[in-house]
C-alpha positions as CSV (number, residue, x, y, z in Angstrom):
1,X,0.1,0.0,0.0
2,X,1.3,3.4,-0.9
3,X,2.3,5.7,2.0
4,X,1.4,9.1,2.7
5,X,4.8,10.4,1.9
6,X,5.0,8.8,-1.5
7,X,1.4,10.6,-2.4
8,X,2.8,13.8,-1.2
9,X,5.8,13.5,-3.2
10,X,4.0,12.9,-6.4
11,X,1.6,15.9,-5.9
12,X,4.7,18.2,-5.2
13,X,6.3,17.0,-8.6
14,X,3.1,17.4,-10.4
15,X,3.1,21.1,-9.0
16,X,6.6,21.8,-10.0
17,X,6.2,20.4,-13.5
18,X,3.2,22.6,-13.9
19,X,4.8,25.8,-12.6
20,X,7.7,24.8,-14.6
21,X,5.7,24.6,-17.8
22,X,4.0,28.1,-17.2
23,X,7.4,29.5,-16.3
24,X,8.7,28.2,-20.0
25,X,5.6,29.6,-21.7
26,X,6.1,33.0,-20.1
27,X,10.0,33.1,-20.6
28,X,9.8,32.4,-24.3
29,X,6.4,33.8,-25.5
30,X,6.5,36.7,-27.8
31,X,5.1,40.1,-26.3
32,X,2.6,40.3,-29.2
33,X,1.0,37.0,-27.9
34,X,1.2,37.9,-24.2
35,X,-1.7,40.2,-24.2
36,X,-3.6,38.5,-27.0
37,X,-7.0,37.1,-25.9
38,X,-7.0,34.8,-29.0
39,X,-3.8,33.1,-28.1
40,X,-5.1,32.0,-24.6
41,X,-6.3,28.7,-25.9
42,X,-3.0,28.1,-27.5
43,X,-1.4,29.0,-24.2
44,X,-3.3,26.4,-22.4
45,X,-2.6,23.8,-24.9
46,X,1.3,24.4,-24.8
47,X,1.1,23.8,-20.9
48,X,-1.0,20.8,-21.3
49,X,1.5,19.4,-24.0
50,X,4.2,19.9,-22.1
51,X,2.8,18.4,-19.0
52,X,1.9,15.3,-21.0
53,X,5.6,15.0,-22.2
54,X,7.0,15.3,-19.0
55,X,4.5,12.9,-17.3
56,X,5.3,10.2,-20.0
57,X,9.0,10.4,-19.3
58,X,8.4,10.3,-15.4
59,X,5.9,7.9,-15.5
60,X,8.1,5.1,-16.3
61,X,10.0,5.3,-13.2
62,X,6.9,5.3,-11.4
63,X,5.9,2.2,-13.0
64,X,8.8,0.6,-11.9
65,X,8.4,1.8,-8.4
66,X,4.8,0.3,-8.5
67,X,6.1,-3.1,-9.6
68,X,9.1,-3.3,-7.3
69,X,7.8,-1.1,-4.1
70,X,4.3,-0.6,-4.1
71,X,3.1,-4.3,-4.7
72,X,1.3,-3.2,-7.9
73,X,-1.1,-1.0,-6.0
74,X,-1.3,1.6,-8.7
75,X,-3.5,0.8,-12.1
76,X,-0.5,2.0,-14.2
77,X,-2.1,0.3,-17.3
78,X,-5.1,2.7,-17.1
79,X,-2.8,5.7,-16.6
80,X,-0.7,4.9,-19.6
81,X,-4.0,4.7,-21.9
82,X,-5.3,7.9,-20.5
83,X,-2.0,9.3,-21.3
84,X,-1.2,8.0,-24.9
85,X,-4.9,8.6,-25.8
86,X,-4.6,12.5,-24.5
87,X,-1.6,12.5,-26.7
88,X,-3.3,11.2,-29.8
89,X,-6.3,13.7,-29.5
90,X,-3.6,16.3,-28.8
91,X,-1.3,15.7,-32.0
92,X,-4.4,14.4,-34.4
93,X,-7.0,16.8,-33.5
94,X,-5.9,19.9,-31.2
95,X,-2.6,20.6,-33.0
96,X,-3.7,20.9,-36.7
97,X,-6.7,22.9,-35.8
98,X,-5.2,25.3,-33.5
99,X,-1.7,25.8,-35.6
100,X,-3.5,26.1,-39.1
101,X,-5.7,28.6,-37.6
102,X,-3.1,30.7,-35.8
103,X,-0.9,30.5,-39.1
104,X,-3.5,31.9,-41.5
105,X,-3.2,35.1,-43.1
106,X,-4.5,38.1,-40.6
107,X,-6.5,39.6,-43.7
108,X,-8.6,36.3,-43.9
109,X,-12.0,36.6,-42.1
110,X,-13.1,34.1,-39.2
111,X,-15.0,32.0,-41.6
112,X,-11.8,31.4,-44.1
113,X,-9.5,30.9,-40.9
114,X,-12.1,28.4,-39.6
115,X,-12.8,26.5,-42.9
116,X,-8.7,26.4,-43.4
117,X,-8.7,24.7,-39.9
118,X,-11.4,22.3,-40.4
119,X,-10.0,21.1,-43.7
120,X,-6.6,20.3,-42.1
121,X,-8.5,18.5,-39.2
122,X,-10.5,16.5,-41.7
123,X,-7.4,15.5,-43.6
124,X,-5.6,14.1,-40.5
125,X,-8.6,12.4,-38.9
126,X,-9.8,10.8,-42.1
127,X,-6.1,9.6,-42.8
128,X,-5.2,8.2,-39.3
129,X,-8.8,6.9,-38.9
130,X,-9.2,5.0,-41.9
131,X,-5.5,3.9,-41.7
132,X,-5.7,2.5,-38.4
133,X,-9.1,0.7,-39.0
134,X,-8.0,-1.0,-42.0
135,X,-4.7,-2.2,-40.6
136,X,-6.4,-3.2,-37.4
137,X,-8.8,-5.5,-38.8
138,X,-6.4,-6.9,-41.5
139,X,-3.3,-7.3,-39.3
140,X,-4.2,-6.5,-35.8
141,X,-2.8,-9.3,-34.4
142,X,0.4,-10.0,-32.3
143,X,2.1,-12.9,-32.5
144,X,4.1,-13.7,-29.3
145,X,6.8,-16.1,-29.4
146,X,6.7,-19.2,-27.3
147,X,8.4,-22.2,-26.5
148,X,7.0,-25.6,-26.4
149,X,8.4,-28.5,-24.6
150,X,7.3,-31.9,-25.9
151,X,8.5,-35.2,-23.7
152,X,7.8,-38.9,-24.2
153,X,5.7,-40.7,-22.0
154,X,7.5,-42.3,-19.1
155,X,5.9,-45.0,-16.9
156,X,7.6,-44.3,-13.6
157,X,5.6,-47.2,-12.0
158,X,7.7,-49.5,-13.8
159,X,11.2,-47.5,-13.3
160,X,13.6,-48.6,-10.8
161,X,12.9,-46.6,-7.3
162,X,16.5,-45.7,-7.2
163,X,17.8,-43.4,-10.0
164,X,21.1,-41.8,-10.4
165,X,22.2,-38.7,-11.9
166,X,22.9,-40.4,-15.4
167,X,19.5,-41.8,-15.5
168,X,18.1,-38.3,-14.6
169,X,20.1,-37.0,-17.6
170,X,18.6,-39.5,-19.7
171,X,15.0,-38.7,-19.0
172,X,15.6,-35.1,-19.7
173,X,17.2,-36.0,-23.0
174,X,13.6,-37.5,-23.7
175,X,12.2,-33.8,-24.0
176,X,12.4,-31.6,-27.0
177,X,12.1,-27.8,-26.8
178,X,10.6,-25.9,-29.9
179,X,11.1,-22.2,-30.2
180,X,9.5,-21.6,-33.7
181,X,5.9,-21.4,-32.4
182,X,3.9,-18.2,-31.8
183,X,0.9,-17.5,-29.9
184,X,-1.6,-15.2,-32.0
185,X,-3.9,-12.9,-29.9
186,X,-5.9,-10.0,-31.0
187,X,-4.7,-6.7,-29.3
188,X,-7.5,-3.8,-28.5
189,X,-7.9,-0.8,-30.8
190,X,-6.3,1.3,-28.3
191,X,-3.0,-0.8,-28.3
192,X,-3.1,-0.6,-32.0
193,X,-3.5,3.1,-32.3
194,X,-0.7,3.4,-29.9
195,X,1.3,1.4,-32.1
196,X,0.9,3.4,-35.0
197,X,1.8,6.6,-32.8
198,X,4.8,4.9,-31.8
199,X,5.7,4.0,-35.2
200,X,5.4,7.6,-36.6
201,X,7.4,8.6,-33.4
202,X,10.3,6.3,-34.5
203,X,10.5,7.9,-37.7
204,X,10.9,11.4,-36.3
205,X,13.1,10.4,-33.5
206,X,15.6,8.0,-35.4
207,X,16.2,11.1,-37.9
208,X,15.9,14.3,-35.4
209,X,17.2,12.4,-32.3
210,X,20.5,11.1,-34.1
211,X,21.2,14.5,-35.4
212,X,20.5,16.2,-32.0
213,X,22.6,13.7,-30.0
214,X,25.6,14.7,-32.3
215,X,24.7,18.4,-32.5
216,X,24.2,19.3,-28.7
217,X,27.5,18.7,-27.3
218,X,29.3,19.8,-30.7
219,X,27.2,23.1,-30.8
220,X,28.1,24.1,-27.1
221,X,31.7,24.0,-27.7
222,X,31.4,25.7,-31.2
223,X,29.3,28.5,-29.7
224,X,32.0,28.9,-27.0
225,X,34.6,29.0,-29.8
226,X,32.9,31.6,-31.8
227,X,31.8,33.6,-28.7
228,X,31.7,37.4,-29.1
229,X,35.0,38.9,-28.9
230,X,36.5,42.3,-29.2
231,X,36.8,42.4,-32.8
232,X,38.5,45.3,-34.4
233,X,39.5,46.2,-37.8
234,X,39.5,43.6,-40.7
235,X,37.9,41.0,-38.7
236,X,34.8,43.2,-37.5
237,X,34.7,44.8,-41.0
238,X,34.4,41.5,-42.9
239,X,31.7,40.2,-40.6
240,X,29.8,43.3,-41.2
241,X,29.8,43.2,-44.8
242,X,28.8,39.6,-44.7
243,X,25.8,40.4,-42.5
244,X,24.8,43.3,-44.8
245,X,24.9,41.1,-48.1
246,X,22.7,38.5,-46.0
247,X,20.2,41.4,-45.2
248,X,20.2,42.3,-48.7
249,X,19.4,38.6,-49.6
250,X,16.7,38.5,-47.0
251,X,15.0,41.6,-48.4
252,X,15.0,40.2,-52.1
253,X,13.3,37.0,-50.6
254,X,10.9,38.8,-48.4
255,X,9.9,40.8,-51.9
256,X,9.3,37.7,-53.5
257,X,7.3,36.3,-50.8
258,X,5.0,39.3,-50.9
259,X,4.5,39.0,-54.7
260,X,3.4,35.5,-54.0
261,X,1.1,36.4,-51.3
262,X,-0.5,39.1,-53.6
263,X,-1.2,36.2,-56.3
264,X,-2.7,34.2,-53.6
265,X,0.0,31.3,-53.7
266,X,-0.3,31.1,-49.9
267,X,-4.0,30.4,-50.1
268,X,-4.0,27.6,-52.5
269,X,-3.7,23.8,-51.5
270,X,-0.5,22.0,-50.9
271,X,-1.0,19.9,-53.9
272,X,-0.4,23.0,-56.3
273,X,3.2,23.7,-57.4
274,X,3.0,27.4,-56.6
275,X,2.0,26.7,-53.1
276,X,4.9,24.3,-52.4
277,X,7.2,26.9,-53.8
278,X,5.7,29.5,-51.4
279,X,6.1,27.3,-48.3
280,X,9.9,26.4,-49.6
281,X,10.5,30.0,-49.8
282,X,9.0,30.9,-46.6
283,X,11.0,28.2,-44.7
284,X,14.3,29.5,-46.5
285,X,13.6,33.0,-45.1
286,X,12.5,31.8,-41.5
287,X,15.8,29.7,-41.3
288,X,18.1,32.4,-42.8
289,X,16.6,35.1,-40.7
290,X,17.4,33.2,-37.5
291,X,21.0,32.8,-38.6
292,X,21.2,36.6,-39.3
293,X,19.5,37.6,-36.3
294,X,22.3,35.4,-34.3
295,X,25.1,36.9,-36.2
296,X,23.8,40.6,-35.7
297,X,23.8,39.6,-31.8
298,X,27.3,38.5,-32.0
299,X,28.7,41.3,-34.1
300,X,26.4,43.8,-32.1
301,X,28.0,42.5,-28.7
302,X,31.5,42.9,-30.2
303,X,31.0,46.5,-30.6
304,X,29.7,47.2,-27.1
305,X,31.7,49.1,-24.4
306,X,34.4,46.7,-22.8
307,X,32.8,46.3,-19.5
308,X,29.6,45.0,-21.1
309,X,31.5,43.0,-23.6
310,X,33.5,41.3,-21.0
311,X,30.4,40.3,-19.1
312,X,28.7,38.8,-22.2
313,X,31.8,36.8,-23.0
314,X,31.9,35.7,-19.2
315,X,28.5,34.2,-19.7
316,X,29.8,32.2,-22.9
317,X,32.2,30.3,-20.5
318,X,29.1,28.5,-18.9
319,X,28.9,26.7,-22.0
320,X,32.1,24.9,-21.2
321,X,30.6,22.6,-18.1
322,X,27.1,22.2,-20.3
323,X,29.0,21.2,-22.9
324,X,31.2,18.6,-20.8
325,X,27.8,17.3,-19.2
326,X,26.1,17.0,-22.6
327,X,29.3,14.9,-23.7
328,X,29.1,12.6,-20.8
329,X,25.4,11.9,-21.1
330,X,26.0,11.4,-25.1
331,X,28.8,8.9,-24.5
332,X,26.7,7.1,-21.7
333,X,24.0,6.7,-24.2
334,X,26.1,5.4,-26.7
335,X,27.8,2.9,-24.6
336,X,24.2,1.7,-23.4
337,X,23.2,1.4,-27.1
338,X,26.1,-0.7,-27.9
339,X,25.7,-2.9,-25.1
340,X,22.0,-3.4,-26.0
341,X,22.1,-3.7,-29.8
342,X,25.5,-4.7,-30.8
343,X,27.1,-6.8,-27.8
344,X,24.2,-9.6,-27.4
345,X,24.5,-12.9,-26.0
346,X,21.6,-15.4,-26.3
347,X,19.3,-12.6,-27.5
348,X,19.9,-10.6,-24.7
349,X,22.1,-7.7,-24.0
350,X,25.5,-9.0,-23.2
351,X,26.0,-6.2,-20.4
352,X,23.1,-4.1,-19.6
353,X,25.3,-1.4,-18.2
354,X,22.7,1.2,-17.3
355,X,19.9,-1.3,-16.2
356,X,22.3,-2.6,-13.4
357,X,23.0,1.0,-12.1
358,X,19.3,2.0,-12.2
359,X,18.3,-1.3,-10.5
360,X,21.0,-1.2,-8.0
361,X,19.8,2.3,-6.9
362,X,16.1,1.4,-7.2
363,X,16.6,-1.8,-4.8
364,X,18.7,0.3,-2.5
365,X,18.0,3.0,0.0
366,X,18.6,5.5,-2.5
367,X,15.9,5.0,-4.9
368,X,15.6,8.6,-5.8
369,X,18.7,8.5,-7.5
370,X,17.5,6.0,-10.0
371,X,14.6,8.3,-10.5
372,X,16.9,11.3,-11.0
373,X,19.3,9.7,-13.2
374,X,16.6,8.2,-15.4
375,X,14.9,11.7,-15.6
376,X,18.0,13.4,-16.7
377,X,18.8,10.6,-19.6
378,X,15.2,10.9,-20.8
379,X,14.9,14.6,-20.9
380,X,18.4,14.8,-22.6
381,X,16.8,12.5,-25.4
382,X,13.8,15.1,-25.8
383,X,16.3,18.1,-25.9
384,X,18.3,16.4,-28.5
385,X,14.9,15.8,-30.6
386,X,14.3,19.6,-30.8
387,X,17.9,20.3,-31.4
388,X,17.9,17.7,-34.5
389,X,14.8,19.6,-35.7
390,X,16.4,23.2,-35.6
391,X,19.8,21.8,-37.0
392,X,18.1,20.2,-39.9
393,X,16.1,23.3,-40.8
394,X,19.0,25.5,-40.9
395,X,21.2,23.2,-43.0
396,X,18.4,22.3,-45.4
397,X,16.8,25.7,-45.8
398,X,14.1,24.7,-48.4
399,X,13.2,21.1,-47.0
400,X,11.8,21.9,-43.4
401,X,10.4,24.8,-41.5
402,X,12.2,25.6,-38.4
403,X,10.5,27.0,-35.2
404,X,13.5,28.1,-32.7
405,X,12.8,28.8,-29.1
406,X,14.1,32.2,-28.4
407,X,13.6,34.3,-25.2
408,X,10.5,36.8,-25.7
409,X,10.5,36.1,-29.6
410,X,8.9,33.0,-29.8
411,X,5.3,32.9,-31.1
412,X,2.5,30.5,-30.2
413,X,2.7,28.6,-33.7
414,X,6.4,27.5,-32.9
415,X,5.3,26.7,-29.2
416,X,2.7,24.3,-30.9
417,X,4.9,22.9,-33.1
418,X,7.7,22.2,-30.7
419,X,5.4,20.5,-28.1
420,X,3.7,18.5,-30.7
421,X,7.5,17.4,-31.9
422,X,8.1,16.6,-28.3
423,X,5.0,14.5,-27.7
424,X,5.5,12.6,-30.9
425,X,9.2,11.7,-30.1
426,X,8.4,11.2,-26.5
427,X,6.5,8.1,-27.5
428,X,9.6,6.5,-29.1
429,X,11.8,7.6,-26.4
430,X,9.5,5.8,-23.8
431,X,9.8,2.6,-25.9
432,X,13.5,3.2,-26.6
433,X,14.0,3.3,-22.8
434,X,11.8,0.4,-22.2
435,X,13.7,-1.6,-25.0
436,X,17.1,-0.5,-24.3
437,X,16.7,-0.6,-20.3
438,X,14.9,-4.0,-20.4
439,X,16.1,-5.2,-16.9
440,X,15.1,-2.0,-15.2
441,X,11.6,-2.0,-16.8
442,X,11.1,-5.6,-16.7
443,X,7.5,-7.0,-15.6
444,X,5.9,-3.5,-15.9
445,X,2.9,-2.4,-17.5
446,X,4.7,-0.5,-20.1
447,X,7.1,-3.3,-20.6
448,X,4.1,-5.6,-21.4
449,X,2.7,-2.9,-23.6
450,X,5.7,-2.2,-25.8
451,X,7.7,-5.2,-25.3
452,X,5.2,-8.1,-25.5
453,X,2.3,-6.4,-27.6
454,X,3.4,-3.7,-29.9
455,X,6.9,-5.2,-30.4
456,X,5.2,-8.4,-31.8
457,X,2.5,-6.9,-33.9
458,X,2.1,-8.3,-37.5
459,X,4.1,-5.8,-40.0
460,X,5.6,-3.8,-37.0
461,X,7.6,-6.7,-35.5
462,X,10.0,-6.8,-38.2
463,X,11.1,-3.2,-37.7
464,X,11.6,-4.1,-34.0
465,X,13.1,-7.4,-34.3
466,X,15.7,-6.5,-36.2
467,X,16.1,-2.9,-34.5
468,X,15.7,-1.0,-37.7
469,X,14.9,2.2,-36.0
470,X,17.7,1.8,-33.6
471,X,20.2,1.5,-36.4
472,X,19.0,4.2,-38.4
473,X,19.3,6.4,-35.3
474,X,22.9,5.2,-34.7
475,X,23.7,5.8,-38.4
476,X,22.3,9.2,-38.3
477,X,24.4,10.0,-35.2
478,X,27.5,9.1,-36.8
479,X,27.0,10.6,-40.0
480,X,25.7,13.9,-38.3
481,X,28.7,13.6,-36.2
482,X,31.3,13.7,-38.9
483,X,29.2,16.0,-40.8
484,X,29.4,18.4,-37.9
485,X,33.1,17.9,-37.2
486,X,33.9,18.9,-41.1
487,X,31.1,21.9,-41.2
488,X,30.4,23.0,-37.7
489,X,28.9,26.5,-38.8
490,X,25.2,26.7,-39.7
491,X,25.9,28.2,-43.0
492,X,25.1,27.0,-46.5
493,X,27.1,27.9,-49.6
494,X,24.1,29.9,-50.7
495,X,23.4,31.8,-47.2
496,X,26.0,34.6,-48.2
497,X,25.5,35.8,-51.8
498,X,27.3,38.6,-53.4
499,X,24.7,40.8,-55.0
500,X,26.3,44.2,-55.7
501,X,23.1,46.3,-54.4
502,X,23.2,49.5,-52.4
503,X,22.5,48.7,-48.6
504,X,19.6,50.6,-47.3
505,X,20.6,53.2,-44.8
506,X,18.1,52.0,-42.2
507,X,19.9,48.7,-42.4
508,X,23.2,50.4,-42.0
509,X,22.3,52.2,-38.8
510,X,21.5,48.7,-37.4
511,X,25.1,48.1,-36.7
512,X,26.1,51.5,-35.7
């Protein structure tokens, strides 16, 4: 039975998470959205989405505690179902409606915005609903591998009463073990919907998570190496010149976007080539503007007074311990990954590594350390997911829209996008931890959901049996690490062009 102290701790953690989510919203939100009444609904969605993401990460150690300490007093299966149904509703219904309504043109009427939002909502619901129902009634069974033992009949009434060890060995040799049989069971529709959600989540996490796992420590050290310095003479003049040229390019792209909007390309359906061209051009503008803004702050800080410049530079030295910590966590995950998917004995990890450490703390008198270590590891993967999204967006300008999170400069559409990305990726992170840390989460409800049901579903089982997503994740990490070592700066060849056009005097005054 759960004691009062544990219940109080759970309530305190929930309150701390809620306050942290509200603080994140206030810290990053743009001033234009802070006083907007129409954005209050989106603000509530942001807080709910972040809370669901943190709860999903922290619910796993609670499931372990419930299995090892509480005697399964909590019905964790119902809690997991409620959590994943809420995520599906958020990603499938609330996200497309709210984001499409917010991102519509301000000149549109309320009816046009509503019509546009409902159309996107119907596309998501019809596609996901039809796909899930068709797959559920065709291949919605789980084929759980089992071992059958068949023995020849032995009449012990005619067997001598005294049996030595050799005779016992002969008797056991009469039995044969067959491991090629499966127990086919029909899973519930909720489990199958979670399986589809997890499959999509793995596609996102394997790609963006792999990029972010390499980018987080490397970018921290690179940002320190390129910190604002007292640039004088030729270096400062060169960086200002490059920034002016980038502002010229951004102005040309902005003029082109205005012409497209005047033609109505932004109101067309996404199947039209003009709409896709508009979206690609818009993505390029947003990505390059984020880089130009970052460069402006660096150059501007370099031109400040010496005292203020030294204070700014001093803040950049804090990136060193964060970079070291990020490197340590990345190395720990890589060791755990290698032990789980490359060093295998008899179908099991040859050395569980982190599982032993977490189980040791969990079964000891310092179980809170197990919770603390697990929370840091999972939250780091969530941060890598967001970092990978931003990194891919600024490297491939026309392929992916980026939504960077910056203090006092984050609009609600960026909040909704990042929260939805966190929610989708967190499903794969939870399954990854349940599979990678098998000894730690064994015999829990999430273990039976992912490692028994979803992992053995028809069609999906081949991706999980041969660790397809895990190897893609590792491959993306290796490629990203090598690529970022060779090209650490977020600058493509087309970022700084050399159009010989006179710079606007207003733009010149930005850096004076």
